[in-house]
C-alpha positions in Angstrom: 80.7 208.4 -15.3 81.2 211.7 -17.1 79.3 213.7 -19.7 82.3 213.4 -22.1 81.6 211.0 -25.0 84.2 208.2 -25.0 85.9 209.4 -21.8 89.5 208.4 -21.0 90.8 206.9 -17.8 93.6 204.7 -16.4 92.7 201.2 -15.3 94.3 202.1 -12.0 98.1 202.3 -11.5 100.7 204.7 -13.0 104.5 204.4 -12.6 105.8 205.3 -9.2 108.8 207.6 -9.2 112.2 206.2 -8.8 112.7 208.3 -5.6 109.7 206.4 -4.1 110.3 202.8 -5.1 113.3 200.7 -6.1 112.1 199.7 -9.5 114.7 197.0 -9.9 113.2 195.2 -6.9 109.6 196.0 -8.1 110.4 194.4 -11.4 112.4 191.6 -10.0 109.4 189.5 -9.0 105.8 189.0 -9.6 103.3 191.5 -8.1 103.5 190.8 -4.3 100.6 189.3 -2.4 102.3 189.8 1.0 104.1 192.9 2.2 107.2 194.1 0.4 108.6 196.9 2.5 112.0 196.7 0.9 110.7 198.2 -2.3 110.1 201.6 -0.7 113.1 204.0 -0.7 111.9 206.5 2.0 112.2 205.7 5.7 109.0 204.6 7.4 108.5 208.0 9.1 108.8 209.8 5.7 106.8 207.3 3.6 103.3 208.7 3.9 104.5 212.2 2.9 106.4 210.7 0.0 103.4 208.8 -1.2 101.3 211.9 -1.0 103.8 213.7 -3.3 103.9 210.7 -5.7 100.1 210.8 -5.8 100.2 214.4 -6.8 102.8 213.6 -9.5 100.5 210.9 -10.9 97.5 213.2 -10.8 99.5 216.0 -12.5 100.6 213.8 -15.3 97.0 212.6 -15.9 95.7 216.2 -15.9 98.5 217.4 -18.2 97.7 214.5 -20.6 93.9 215.4 -20.5 92.6 212.2 -18.9 88.9 212.6 -18.0 88.5 210.3 -15.0 91.6 210.3 -12.9 93.0 207.9 -10.3 95.6 208.2 -7.5 98.0 206.2 -9.6 97.9 203.6 -6.8 101.1 205.3 -5.6 100.7 203.9 -2.1 100.6 200.3 -3.2 103.2 197.6 -3.7 100.7 195.9 -5.8 97.0 196.3 -6.7 96.3 193.5 -4.2 98.3 193.7 -1.1 97.6 197.1 0.4 94.0 196.3 1.1 94.2 192.5 1.5 96.9 192.5 4.1 95.4 195.3 6.2 92.5 193.2 7.4 92.0 191.5 10.8 91.9 187.8 10.5 95.0 187.8 8.3 98.4 186.4 9.3 101.6 187.0 7.3 104.3 185.5 9.6 104.8 183.1 8.1 102.9 183.6 4.8 100.9 180.8 3.1 101.7 179.3 -0.2 99.2 178.6 -3.0 99.4 178.2 -6.8 99.4 181.5 -8.6 97.8 182.2 -12.0 100.7 180.6 -13.8 100.6 177.6 -11.5 103.8 178.5 -9.7 103.8 178.6 -5.9 103.0 182.1 -4.6 103.4 183.6 -1.1 100.0 184.8 0.1 98.3 185.9 3.3 96.8 183.3 5.6 93.3 183.6 6.8 93.4 182.6 10.4 90.3 184.2 11.8 87.1 186.1 10.9 87.8 188.7 8.2 87.0 192.3 9.2 88.4 195.8 8.8 90.5 197.1 11.7 89.9 200.6 10.2 89.3 202.2 6.8 92.2 201.3 4.5 91.9 203.6 1.5 89.6 206.3 2.6 92.4 208.8 3.2 93.7 208.0 -0.3 90.3 209.1 -1.7 90.0 212.1 0.5 93.5 213.3 -0.5 92.8 212.8 -4.2 89.4 214.5 -3.9 91.0 217.5 -2.3 93.4 218.1 -5.2 91.3 217.8 -8.3 87.9 218.8 -9.6 87.8 216.0 -12.1 85.8 212.8 -11.5 88.0 210.4 -9.5 88.1 206.6 -9.6 89.5 204.3 -6.8 90.3 200.6 -7.3 90.1 197.8 -4.7 90.8 194.1 -5.1 87.7 192.0 -5.6 86.5 189.3 -3.2 87.0 186.4 -5.6 90.6 187.3 -6.4 91.5 187.9 -2.8 90.0 184.5 -1.9 92.1 182.8 -4.6 95.2 184.5 -3.4 94.9 183.5 0.3 95.5 180.3 2.2 92.2 179.6 4.1 92.9 178.2 7.6 89.7 179.5 9.1 86.5 179.2 7.0 87.0 175.8 5.4 84.6 176.7 2.6 85.6 178.7 -0.5 82.1 180.3 -0.9 82.1 181.5 2.7 85.6 182.9 2.2 84.6 184.8 -0.9 81.5 186.3 0.9 83.6 187.2 3.9 85.9 189.2 1.6 82.9 190.7 -0.1 81.5 192.0 3.2 84.7 193.8 4.1 85.0 195.2 0.6 81.4 196.5 0.8 82.1 198.2 4.1 85.2 199.9 2.7 83.5 200.9 -0.6 80.7 202.6 1.3 83.2 204.8 3.1 85.2 205.4 -0.2 82.0 206.8 -1.7 81.4 209.0 1.3 84.9 210.3 1.0 84.3 211.5 -2.5 85.0 208.6 -4.9 82.9 209.0 -8.1 83.8 205.6 -9.6 84.5 202.4 -7.8 86.4 199.6 -9.5 86.8 196.0 -8.3 89.9 194.3 -9.7 89.1 190.6 -10.4 91.8 189.2 -12.7 91.4 185.7 -11.3 88.0 185.3 -12.9 89.6 184.9 -16.2 92.1 182.4 -14.9 89.5 180.3 -13.0 86.3 180.6 -15.0 84.5 177.5 -13.6 84.9 178.7 -10.0 84.2 182.2 -11.0 80.9 181.1 -12.5 79.9 179.6 -9.1 81.2 182.3 -6.7 82.5 185.5 -8.3 79.3 187.1 -9.4 77.7 186.7 -6.0 80.9 188.2 -4.5 80.8 191.2 -6.8 77.1 191.8 -6.1 77.6 191.6 -2.3 80.6 193.9 -2.5 78.7 196.5 -4.5 75.4 196.2 -2.5 74.0 199.6 -1.7 76.7 201.4 -3.7 75.4 204.3 -5.7 77.1 205.7 -8.8 79.4 204.3 -11.3 80.9 200.9 -10.7 83.4 198.8 -12.7 84.8 195.3 -12.5 88.2 194.8 -14.2 89.5 191.5 -15.5 92.6 190.8 -17.5 95.2 188.2 -18.4 97.9 189.6 -16.1 100.5 192.3 -16.2 102.4 192.4 -19.5 105.8 192.1 -17.9 104.7 188.8 -16.2 102.4 187.3 -18.8 103.0 187.0 -22.6 101.3 185.1 -25.4 97.9 186.2 -24.1 94.8 184.6 -25.6 92.7 186.7 -28.0 89.4 185.8 -26.2 88.0 185.8 -22.7 87.0 182.6 -20.9 84.8 184.5 -18.5 83.1 187.6 -20.0 79.4 187.2 -21.0 78.7 186.1 -17.4 79.5 189.6 -16.2 76.4 190.9 -18.0 74.5 189.6 -15.0 76.7 191.3 -12.3 75.8 194.4 -10.4 78.7 196.5 -11.8 77.7 199.0 -14.4 80.9 198.6 -16.5 83.4 196.0 -17.4 87.1 196.7 -18.0 89.0 194.4 -20.4 92.4 194.5 -22.1 92.2 194.3 -25.9 95.3 195.9 -27.4 98.1 193.5 -26.5 96.1 190.3 -27.1 94.5 191.6 -30.3 91.0 191.0 -28.9 88.3 190.7 -31.5 86.0 193.6 -30.5 83.0 191.5 -31.6 83.2 190.0 -28.1 81.6 193.3 -26.9 78.3 192.1 -28.2 78.3 189.7 -25.2 77.8 192.7 -22.9 74.7 194.3 -24.4 73.9 196.7 -21.5 77.3 197.3 -19.8 79.6 200.2 -20.3 83.0 198.9 -21.4 86.5 200.2 -20.5 88.2 199.0 -23.7 92.0 198.6 -23.6 93.5 200.4 -26.5 97.1 200.9 -25.1 99.4 197.9 -25.3 101.6 197.7 -22.2 103.9 195.0 -23.4 105.9 197.4 -25.4 107.6 200.8 -24.8 106.7 201.8 -28.3 104.2 204.6 -28.0 101.0 204.3 -30.0 100.0 207.0 -32.4 96.7 208.8 -32.1 95.6 207.1 -35.3 96.3 203.6 -33.9 94.3 204.4 -30.8 91.5 205.8 -32.9 91.5 202.7 -35.1 91.1 200.4 -32.0 88.2 202.5 -30.8 86.5 202.5 -34.2 86.8 198.7 -34.1 84.9 198.7 -30.7 82.3 201.1 -32.0 81.2 198.5 -34.6 79.8 196.5 -31.7 79.0 199.1 -29.0 77.4 202.5 -28.9 79.7 205.4 -28.2 77.8 206.2 -25.1 78.9 202.9 -23.6 82.6 203.1 -24.6 85.4 204.3 -22.3 89.0 204.4 -23.6 91.7 203.0 -21.3 95.0 201.2 -21.3 94.9 197.4 -21.2 95.8 197.2 -17.5 97.8 199.0 -14.8 100.7 201.1 -16.1 103.0 200.9 -13.1 105.7 198.7 -14.6 106.3 201.1 -17.6 109.0 203.8 -17.5 107.2 207.0 -16.5 108.0 208.9 -19.7 106.6 206.1 -21.8 103.5 205.9 -19.7 102.9 209.6 -20.0 103.4 209.5 -23.8 100.9 206.6 -24.0 98.4 208.7 -22.0 98.8 211.5 -24.5 98.1 209.1 -27.4 95.1 207.7 -25.6 93.6 211.2 -25.2 94.4 212.2 -28.8 93.0 209.1 -30.2 89.7 209.4 -28.3 89.5 213.1 -29.4 89.8 212.0 -33.1 87.0 209.6 -32.7 84.8 212.1 -30.9 85.3 214.6 -33.7 84.4 212.0 -36.3 81.2 211.2 -34.4 80.3 214.9 -34.1 80.9 215.5 -37.8 78.7 212.6 -38.7 75.8 213.7 -36.6 
């Protein structure tokens, strides 16, 4: 991904400015699966320009903090999921469907009422805009096919495997264009693999492989227990992790700080790079560089430094921006401490 040893990156999102989104509305519900236009403060004719400016603000914060692989902060998204998932042909939102969410509560979701396909590229302009404003390696995230299938009401395919593969095909078409637009790193967000390990074992790996078919360069699959502001009392082990050793993605992103994950679990991924979560997003308390370094040292007892990438647990969008920035600074400082130790020992 980069020549830097133990590089730093975001999982994806960064806090959107208060002039862009109504944070009370954003925090007032679970991450939306259908559209949530009321969260945006600018009028429709000003929204794209405002989102461009918010993207630059997120990029500036990452560059000031010293992050090695930057993202667009997902500034244009109401959630990691719905910008892409609801832009597809074959989707109906009026009215939305309803399925059980990760917690088992009913969740409003898009309805699949016809063959899934892209009307046009969804995130290509996002990548081109980011690429034009930084010389650093850039990463773009996109929801994975298994998670999109779990968060949709299927009224067309009548077969879950067919639904996953249909989503995988549209993701693959999008990712090919994201790479052409300048994305260095592609990340599939697949949090529902952890929540539904039995189904994931049957369908998720094939979906990942099809979504990444023909994609050159660095690829990541991210799984987690859910945003900290929604999910607490997280387990300290993953129900679906060693299976990802067989998937096409070159790296796996996991949260470890908040759940107190035993880093010995990294031995279950003997060939993958690992984005290891060392920033706890459940608290506004900012880690010290020493705390971050200690978490990285724990991981290094089970993984070579060449395969370790330092990251927050998950997306940072629900944190106050000043807290998120301070946590990025701690992430960078902690990784630098560990790099220096490795250099001194060699």
